[in-house]
C-alpha positions as CSV (number, residue, x, y, z in Angstrom):
1,M,-165.6,63.6,68.1
2,R,-164.9,60.1,69.4
3,R,-161.3,58.9,69.3
4,R,-160.6,55.6,67.8
5,R,-158.8,53.1,70.0
6,K,-155.5,51.8,68.7
7,K,-155.8,48.1,67.9
8,E,-153.7,46.0,70.4
9,E,-151.2,43.7,68.9
10,P,-151.2,40.1,70.2
11,R,-148.7,39.5,73.0
12,V,-145.8,37.2,72.2
13,S,-144.7,34.9,75.0
14,H,-141.0,34.3,75.3
15,E,-141.4,31.5,77.8
16,R,-142.6,28.7,75.4
17,W,-139.3,27.0,75.6
18,L,-140.1,25.9,79.1
19,I,-142.7,23.6,77.8
20,S,-140.3,21.7,75.5
21,Y,-137.7,21.7,78.2
22,A,-140.1,20.2,80.7
23,D,-141.1,17.5,78.2
24,F,-137.4,16.7,77.6
25,I,-136.6,16.5,81.3
26,T,-139.6,14.2,81.9
27,L,-138.6,11.8,79.1
28,L,-135.0,11.8,80.3
29,F,-136.1,11.0,83.8
30,A,-138.2,8.1,82.5
31,F,-135.3,6.8,80.5
32,F,-133.0,6.7,83.5
33,V,-135.6,5.1,85.6
34,V,-135.9,2.3,83.0
35,L,-132.1,1.8,82.9
36,Y,-132.0,1.7,86.7
37,A,-134.8,-0.9,86.9
38,S,-133.3,-3.1,84.3
39,S,-129.9,-3.2,86.0
40,Q,-131.3,-4.4,89.3
41,V,-131.4,-8.2,88.4
42,D,-131.5,-10.6,91.2
43,K,-127.8,-11.7,91.1
44,R,-128.4,-14.6,93.5
45,K,-131.0,-16.2,91.2
46,V,-129.0,-15.5,88.1
47,G,-125.9,-17.1,89.7
48,R,-127.9,-20.2,90.8
49,L,-129.3,-20.6,87.3
50,A,-125.9,-20.2,85.6
51,M,-124.2,-22.6,88.0
52,A,-127.0,-25.2,87.6
53,I,-126.5,-25.2,83.9
54,Q,-122.8,-25.5,84.1
55,V,-122.9,-28.3,86.6
56,A,-125.3,-30.2,84.4
57,F,-122.9,-29.8,81.4
58,Q,-120.0,-30.8,83.6
59,E,-121.8,-34.0,84.6
60,L,-122.1,-34.9,81.0
61,G,-118.4,-34.2,80.5
62,V,-119.0,-31.2,78.2
63,F,-117.2,-28.5,80.2
64,D,-113.9,-28.7,82.1
65,T,-113.9,-28.0,85.8
66,S,-112.5,-24.7,87.0
67,N,-110.6,-23.4,90.0
68,T,-113.4,-21.0,91.0
69,H,-114.1,-20.9,94.8
70,I,-117.7,-21.8,95.5
71,P,-119.4,-19.8,98.3
72,L,-120.1,-21.8,101.4
73,S,-123.5,-20.2,101.9
74,D,-126.3,-20.1,99.4
75,M,-127.4,-16.8,101.0
76,E,-124.4,-15.0,99.5
77,A,-125.0,-13.2,96.2
78,I,-122.9,-14.8,93.4
79,P,-121.5,-12.2,91.0
80,F,-122.6,-13.1,87.5
81,S,-119.1,-12.5,86.0
82,N,-117.6,-15.1,88.4
83,V,-120.1,-17.9,88.1
84,Q,-118.3,-21.0,86.7
85,A,-118.4,-24.7,87.2
86,V,-117.4,-26.6,90.3
87,E,-113.8,-26.5,91.3
88,N,-113.3,-30.2,91.8
89,V,-114.9,-33.3,93.3
90,E,-113.7,-32.2,96.7
91,R,-116.2,-29.3,96.6
92,T,-119.1,-31.7,96.3
93,A,-120.5,-31.0,99.8
94,D,-120.3,-27.2,99.3
95,M,-121.8,-27.5,95.8
96,E,-124.8,-29.5,97.0
97,R,-125.8,-26.6,99.2
98,V,-126.0,-24.3,96.1
99,V,-127.5,-26.6,93.5
100,Q,-128.6,-30.2,93.3
101,P,-126.4,-31.8,90.6
102,M,-127.6,-34.6,88.3
103,K,-127.9,-37.8,90.2
104,G,-125.9,-36.2,93.1
105,I,-122.5,-37.1,91.6
106,L,-119.8,-34.8,90.5
107,S,-117.4,-36.3,88.0
108,P,-113.8,-35.1,87.7
109,T,-112.1,-34.5,84.4
110,S,-109.2,-36.8,85.2
111,A,-109.3,-40.5,84.8
112,P,-112.8,-41.7,85.9
113,T,-112.5,-43.7,89.1
114,P,-113.9,-47.0,87.7
115,L,-111.1,-47.0,85.1
116,K,-108.2,-46.1,87.3
117,D,-107.6,-49.8,88.1
118,I,-107.7,-50.8,84.5
119,Q,-105.3,-48.0,83.6
120,A,-102.8,-49.3,86.1
121,E,-103.1,-52.9,84.8
122,L,-102.7,-51.8,81.2
123,E,-99.6,-49.7,82.0
124,K,-98.1,-52.8,83.6
125,A,-99.0,-55.1,80.8
126,L,-97.8,-52.8,78.0
127,A,-94.8,-51.4,79.8
128,P,-92.3,-52.5,77.1
129,E,-94.4,-50.9,74.3
130,I,-94.9,-47.7,76.4
131,K,-91.1,-47.5,76.9
132,R,-90.6,-47.8,73.2
133,H,-93.2,-45.1,72.6
134,V,-95.4,-47.2,70.4
135,V,-98.2,-47.3,72.9
136,D,-99.7,-44.4,74.8
137,I,-102.4,-44.6,77.6
138,K,-104.2,-41.4,78.4
139,P,-107.4,-40.7,80.5
140,K,-110.0,-38.5,78.9
141,K,-113.5,-37.4,79.8
142,E,-115.2,-40.1,77.9
143,G,-112.9,-42.9,79.1
144,L,-109.4,-44.4,78.8
145,V,-107.7,-44.1,75.5
146,V,-105.1,-46.7,74.5
147,S,-103.2,-45.5,71.4
148,L,-101.5,-48.1,69.2
149,R,-99.1,-46.2,66.9
150,E,-98.6,-47.3,63.4
151,M,-94.8,-47.5,63.8
152,G,-95.2,-50.4,66.2
153,F,-98.2,-52.2,64.8
154,Y,-98.8,-51.7,61.1
155,E,-96.9,-51.4,57.8
156,S,-97.5,-48.1,56.0
157,G,-100.7,-48.2,54.0
158,S,-101.8,-51.6,55.3
159,S,-104.7,-52.6,57.5
160,T,-103.2,-55.9,58.6
161,M,-101.4,-55.9,62.0
162,R,-97.8,-57.1,62.1
163,A,-97.4,-60.6,63.5
164,S,-94.7,-59.4,65.8
165,S,-97.2,-57.0,67.5
166,V,-99.9,-59.6,68.1
167,E,-98.3,-60.6,71.4
168,A,-98.7,-57.1,72.8
169,V,-102.4,-57.1,71.8
170,D,-102.7,-60.4,73.5
171,R,-101.6,-58.8,76.8
172,L,-103.9,-55.9,76.2
173,A,-106.8,-58.2,75.6
174,K,-106.2,-60.2,78.8
175,V,-106.9,-57.0,80.8
176,I,-109.9,-56.0,78.7
177,I,-111.7,-59.3,78.2
178,P,-112.8,-59.9,81.8
179,R,-114.4,-56.5,82.1
180,T,-117.7,-55.2,80.9
181,E,-117.0,-51.7,79.6
182,S,-117.8,-50.8,76.0
183,L,-115.0,-50.4,73.5
184,R,-114.8,-48.0,70.6
185,I,-112.0,-48.7,68.1
186,E,-110.9,-45.6,66.2
187,G,-108.7,-45.4,63.2
188,H,-106.6,-42.3,62.5
189,T,-104.1,-41.3,59.8
190,D,-101.9,-38.3,58.9
191,N,-102.8,-35.9,56.2
192,I,-100.6,-37.5,53.4
193,P,-103.0,-38.9,50.7
194,I,-102.7,-42.6,50.2
195,H,-102.5,-44.2,46.7
196,N,-102.7,-47.9,46.4
197,S,-105.0,-50.6,45.0
198,H,-106.7,-51.3,48.3
199,F,-107.5,-47.9,49.8
200,P,-108.4,-44.9,47.6
201,S,-108.2,-42.5,50.5
202,N,-107.3,-42.2,54.2
203,W,-111.0,-42.7,55.1
204,E,-110.9,-46.3,53.8
205,L,-107.5,-47.0,55.5
206,S,-108.6,-45.7,58.9
207,T,-111.9,-47.5,58.8
208,A,-110.3,-50.7,57.6
209,R,-107.8,-50.7,60.5
210,A,-110.6,-50.1,63.0
211,T,-112.9,-52.9,61.7
212,E,-110.0,-55.3,61.3
213,L,-109.2,-54.8,65.0
214,V,-112.8,-55.3,65.9
215,R,-112.8,-58.5,64.0
216,M,-109.7,-59.6,65.8
217,F,-111.3,-58.9,69.2
218,I,-114.3,-60.9,68.2
219,V,-112.6,-63.9,66.5
220,R,-109.4,-64.2,68.4
221,Y,-110.3,-63.0,71.8
222,R,-114.1,-63.8,71.8
223,V,-115.1,-60.4,73.0
224,E,-118.9,-59.9,72.9
225,P,-119.8,-58.0,69.8
226,N,-122.3,-55.7,71.6
227,R,-119.3,-54.2,73.5
228,L,-117.6,-53.1,70.3
229,S,-118.0,-50.3,67.8
230,A,-115.6,-49.0,65.1
231,A,-115.0,-45.6,63.6
232,G,-112.6,-44.1,61.0
233,F,-111.6,-40.5,61.3
234,A,-108.9,-40.3,58.6
235,E,-106.6,-37.3,59.2
236,F,-109.2,-35.1,60.8
237,H,-108.6,-35.8,64.5
238,P,-104.8,-35.3,64.9
239,V,-103.0,-35.3,68.2
240,D,-100.0,-33.5,66.9
241,D,-98.9,-31.2,64.0
242,N,-98.9,-32.8,60.6
243,D,-96.2,-30.4,59.4
244,T,-93.4,-32.5,60.9
245,P,-92.5,-36.2,60.4
246,E,-92.6,-36.8,64.2
247,G,-96.1,-35.3,64.4
248,R,-97.4,-37.3,61.5
249,A,-96.0,-40.5,63.1
250,L,-98.0,-39.7,66.3
251,N,-101.2,-39.1,64.2
252,R,-101.0,-42.5,62.5
253,R,-102.6,-44.6,65.2
254,I,-105.4,-46.9,66.4
255,D,-107.2,-45.7,69.5
256,I,-108.9,-48.2,71.7
257,V,-111.3,-46.1,73.8
258,I,-112.5,-47.9,77.0
259,L,-115.7,-45.9,77.6
260,N,-116.5,-44.6,81.0
261,P,-119.6,-46.6,82.1
262,A,-120.9,-43.8,84.3
263,L,-121.0,-41.4,81.3
264,Q,-122.6,-44.1,79.2
265,E,-125.5,-44.5,81.6
266,R,-126.1,-40.8,81.9
267,S,-125.8,-39.9,78.2
268,P,-129.1,-39.8,76.3
269,F,-127.1,-40.9,73.2
270,A,-125.6,-44.3,73.7
271,T,-122.7,-45.3,71.5
272,P,-124.1,-47.7,68.9
273,A,-122.7,-51.1,68.9
274,A,-120.8,-52.2,65.9
275,A,-122.4,-54.6,63.5
276,P,-121.4,-58.2,64.4
277,V,-118.6,-59.5,62.3
278,A,-119.2,-63.0,60.9
279,E,-117.3,-65.5,63.0
280,Q,-115.4,-68.3,61.5
281,P,-116.8,-71.8,61.8
282,A,-115.9,-73.6,65.0
283,S,-113.9,-76.2,63.1
284,E,-111.5,-73.6,61.8
285,P,-108.8,-72.1,64.0
286,P,-109.2,-68.5,64.9
287,A,-107.7,-66.1,62.4
288,T,-104.4,-64.4,63.3
289,P,-102.7,-61.6,61.4
290,S,-100.3,-62.7,58.8
291,A,-96.6,-62.6,59.4
292,P,-94.3,-60.2,57.4
293,G,-93.6,-61.5,54.0
294,V,-96.9,-63.5,53.7
295,S,-99.0,-61.6,51.1
296,P,-98.7,-58.2,52.8
297,S,-101.0,-55.4,51.7
298,P,-99.4,-52.9,49.3
299,A,-97.5,-50.1,51.2
300,R,-98.2,-46.4,50.8
301,Q,-96.5,-44.8,47.8
């Protein structure tokens, strides 16, 4: 009698985990290869690009200069974390070997060279007012700022300049008139609301003071209207803290900004000239600010 074979059971492999493990190792290897490849950026090119962008903004006066040392050779790799703007104008020669700046000129953040002479003249002409702390002259990126503080030139809440202060403006105008720089007259106040019949808010007061000074430059000093513009900023551009009486006194001011002509030429957005103020007929004498006691504007309440 023929014996029946015993049916063989299928053999189970205990090595299947190797397939999943091999797939995992392959994917992990590919992942680290991608990470390694993405980390190998050409630092030299990235450094040049970042520096070119920052120098361009520095030329427009947007960024301050820094104290970063610029490499003397453009073959050195520039670490991305250390890329900053040019140290100062003395580094011009070294900088030109790394990137070609706009128009080949590096401008410092201090007083622009064309305005240093006028700053010295104004400081000499307005020395008494500077000593009494009613005038402040400060260089900025956009030009030279001459601040006429309210305590020395205006009654509180009035846009009419004191007659006793006109002589100081006369001396200021003698320095400005022969030159060709554009002027922006800015009115600023503190944050205390104003309530009188002439000005419903600080916006109107700051703008009125600016436009009145523009009119004075045109009518009294015959400054060309296309050199002038006016702006009112109310309390929103303070130079000190409005929480103290001293800080509020510094914030109430008229700023005469003598614009840097180099930045004006390079900027794509030229400062618009103020609308010409109607001049008085030639037969009438130039208007001068009224003396104290002669119909002054209502003071702040």
